[in-house]
C-alpha positions as CSV (number, residue, x, y, z in Angstrom):
1,M,-24.5,-21.9,16.2
2,A,-22.6,-23.5,13.5
3,I,-23.8,-21.2,10.9
4,V,-22.4,-18.2,13.2
5,L,-19.1,-20.0,13.5
6,T,-19.1,-21.0,9.8
7,A,-19.6,-17.1,8.9
8,M,-16.8,-16.2,11.2
9,S,-14.2,-18.5,9.6
10,P,-11.3,-17.2,7.6
11,A,-12.1,-19.6,4.8
12,F,-15.8,-17.8,4.6
13,A,-14.6,-14.2,4.9
14,Q,-12.1,-14.9,2.1
15,Q,-15.2,-16.1,-0.4
16,Q,-16.7,-13.2,0.4
17,F,-14.3,-10.6,0.1
18,N,-13.6,-9.4,-3.9
19,W,-10.0,-8.9,-4.1
20,Q,-10.7,-7.7,-7.6
21,Q,-13.2,-4.6,-6.4
22,A,-10.6,-2.2,-7.5
23,K,-9.6,-3.8,-10.7
24,G,-8.0,-1.3,-13.3
25,S,-7.0,1.2,-10.9
26,Q,-3.6,3.1,-9.9
27,L,-2.1,3.9,-6.8
28,R,1.1,6.1,-6.6
29,V,3.1,4.7,-3.7
30,M,6.3,6.8,-2.4
31,L,8.8,4.8,-0.3
32,N,12.0,5.7,1.5
33,K,14.9,3.3,0.6
34,H,14.9,1.3,3.7
35,P,15.0,-2.3,4.8
36,W,11.2,-2.5,4.8
37,Q,10.8,-1.0,1.5
38,G,13.3,-4.1,0.5
39,A,11.3,-6.4,2.2
40,I,7.7,-5.5,0.6
41,E,9.0,-4.9,-2.9
42,P,9.3,-8.5,-4.0
43,H,5.5,-8.6,-2.9
44,L,4.2,-5.7,-5.0
45,K,3.7,-8.0,-8.2
46,E,1.8,-10.3,-6.1
47,F,-0.4,-7.5,-4.8
48,E,-1.0,-6.3,-8.3
49,A,-1.8,-9.7,-9.7
50,L,-4.4,-10.6,-6.6
51,T,-6.1,-7.1,-6.8
52,G,-5.8,-5.8,-10.5
53,V,-4.2,-2.6,-9.1
54,K,-1.3,-1.0,-10.8
55,L,0.9,0.2,-8.3
56,V,3.3,3.3,-9.8
57,T,6.2,3.0,-7.0
58,E,8.7,5.5,-6.4
59,V,11.7,4.9,-4.3
60,Y,14.0,7.4,-2.8
61,P,16.8,7.9,-0.4
62,E,15.6,9.1,3.0
63,D,16.5,13.1,2.6
64,Q,15.0,13.3,-1.0
65,F,11.8,11.2,0.1
66,R,11.1,13.3,3.2
67,A,11.4,16.6,1.1
68,K,9.5,15.3,-1.7
69,V,6.6,14.3,0.5
70,L,6.6,17.3,2.4
71,V,6.5,19.6,-0.9
72,E,3.9,17.4,-2.4
73,L,1.6,17.2,0.4
74,T,1.7,20.8,1.7
75,S,1.1,22.1,-1.9
76,G,-2.2,20.5,-1.9
77,A,-2.0,19.3,-5.3
78,S,-0.2,16.1,-4.6
79,S,-1.4,12.8,-6.4
80,I,0.6,10.6,-3.7
81,D,-2.0,7.8,-2.7
82,V,0.2,5.9,-0.4
83,F,3.6,6.6,1.6
84,M,6.0,5.3,4.1
85,S,6.0,6.9,7.5
86,M,7.8,5.7,10.3
87,P,6.2,7.7,13.5
88,A,9.2,6.5,15.7
89,Q,12.0,8.2,13.8
90,E,9.7,11.1,12.7
91,G,9.7,12.8,16.1
């Protein structure tokens, strides 16, 4: 029982997870100029340092953001890896 509880502990799980498994890769991140974007932006460098993943971040005003994401995703040739979505505001 003690072994099971130890294996389930956050410290044990953290030791087993390799944060650098995607080191050297790059993600294109598109964000809408928004308070949420402003809140996470200071943490992006921390993410890069922890994971070794380079983030290429693009921030656009909402109208430009929506148009750009729509065009890129419907073209089938998009290189967007991550984009901001707010379902409650998207209808």
